[in-house]
N, C-alpha and C positions, 0 to 999 in steps of 0.2 A: 544661533540667533536667526531671525527671519531676514531674508534678503528681498529687496524689491526687484521685480523683473520688469524691464521696460517693455511696454507694449506700444501700440500706436498712440495711445493716449497717455498723458503723464498723470501720475498720482501724486497728490499732495501728501506731505508728511502727516497732516492731520488725519487723512483717510487711513494711513498706515497705522497710526496709534490706536484708532478705533478698532481696526481689525485685530491688532495685537491684544487689546483689552478683551475683546469678545472671545478670542482664542484662549487666553489664559483663564477667563471666567468659565468657559465650557470645560476646560481641564479640571478646574477645581470642583465643578459640579459632578463631573464623571468620577473623580476620586472620592467625593462624598458619597455618591450613589454606590460605588464599588465597596466602600467601607461599610455602608449601611446594609448592602446585600450580604456581605460576608458575616456581619453580626447577626443578621436575621437568619441566615443559614445555620450559624452556630447555635442560635437559640432554638431553632426547630429541631436540630439534631439532639441537643441537650434535653429538650422537652420530650422527644420521642424516647430517648434512653430512660428518662425518669418514668415515663408512662409504661414502658415495657417492663421495667423492674417492678413497678407497683401492680401491673396487671398480669404479670407472668404466671402467678399462682392461680389467678382467676381463669385464665384462658386454658391452662393445662388441666383438663378434666381428670386425668389419670391420678392426680395427687390430692383429690378431694377426700374428705373424711369418709364419704360414702363409698369410696373406692380404695380404702386403706389396705384392705387385704390383698389387693392385686399389686401393690408396690413391692417389688422384689428386692430392690437395693435402695433403702432410704438414704444411704451415705452419698448417693449421687446428688441429693438435694440439700443435705445438711450434714455437716461433720458432727457426729453424735459422740457424747461421752458415754461411759460405761452404764450409768444409770438410765440414760435415754435409750440405749440399746436393749436393756432388760425390759423397760416399759414397752418398747416396740414389739419385742418377742411375746410379751404377755398379751398385747392387743391382737397379735396375729393368731393367737389360740382361740379367740372369741369367734362366735358365729356372726354372720352378716346381720342376722335378726337382732342380736344383742347390740351390735354397733349402731344399727338404725334406731333402736330403742333408746340407747344412751345419748344419741346425738340430739335428742329433743330435750331442751333444758328449760327449767322454770327460772325466770329472772325477776327479782324484786328490785325496783328502783326506789332508793331512799333519798328523800330531800327533806329539809326542815318542814315539819308539819304536813308531810305529803308522802304517800306510799302508793306505788303502782306495781302491778304484777302482770307479766305476759310470758308467753312461751316462745321459744326461739330454737330453730334448728341450726346446728353448726355443720350439718352434713354437706352443705355446698361450699364450705370453706376449705382451703388447703390445710392439710395436716401440719404444714410447716409455718403457717401464719402464727403471729404472736398474740398473746393475750391483749397487748396494747391495741393491735389492729381489731381484734374482736370487740374490745371495749368501745372503740370509736364507732364500729358498725352498730353495736347495741344502742349507743347514745343516739345515733341517727334514726334507728328504728323507733326508739322511744319518742324522739321529736316528731316523727311521721305519725305516730299513734296519738300523741297528746298535745302537740304543738308547744312543748316545754323543752328547754335546753338544759344540758348538763355540761358545765365547763370542766375541762380536764377530767374526763371520766376514768374510773378505775374499777376493776372487778375484785370482789372478795367472795369467799365461799362461807356459807353458814355452817358454824360448828355448834352443835347443841341447839338451844332455843333462841338465844339472843346474841351469842358471840360470833364475830366474823374474823376471818383471817384473810388479809390482803394477798392477792396473787401477784407474783412477779410479772411485770409487763413483758419481759423477754421470754417467758415460758411459751412453749409451742403448744398448738391445739391438741396434738396427739397426747401430750402430757396431761392436759386438762381432761381429755377423754378418759384417761386412766384414773384420775381423781374421781370423776363422776362414776366410773365403774366400781369404785371402792365405797360408794354409798353417799357421796356428797353431791346430791342432785340439785341443790338450790344455790344459785349464784346471786350475789347482791351487787348492783351497779350503783355507784355513788359518784359525787363530784368532789374533787379535792378542795374546791373553794367554799365548801359548806361551813 
């Protein structure tokens, strides 16, 4: 507790209570500021961590589709199952020219009473990005080109003339590259809310 120190002048009890209130108020303010700064620091760290996770593949140029042949050990980036390992080995046997050619994909956007087609290169995406991430990027590109939105976009591949098969959102882009190399060069972007 606070003690009054006698000086040449006497202090009234009223003056002491004002000082005590001011002191306790400043402590409350300091505690509030400290808690706010800790929370803000936590949010910045969390935001940076999320950003670094999302941008990790974009920043690392060595794991882009265009550089897929130079990736010596894909297991450093993704734990692969046996099928994925076989797909990876098949892609490694292709020439760089073939990979560049197959990286350019025709996209058809289907909406009710509306169809739009554009070409898109997946060469600047990470081999390990998912189809879901690609679908979101394609929907953004479509919006930039036409000013139309696609809610909850998903990708399918065209089989035959009119039939489509939906692609798994967790499929990796190197797996998509393999599908494209097998002759499925046309992808269909649609909205789940159609």
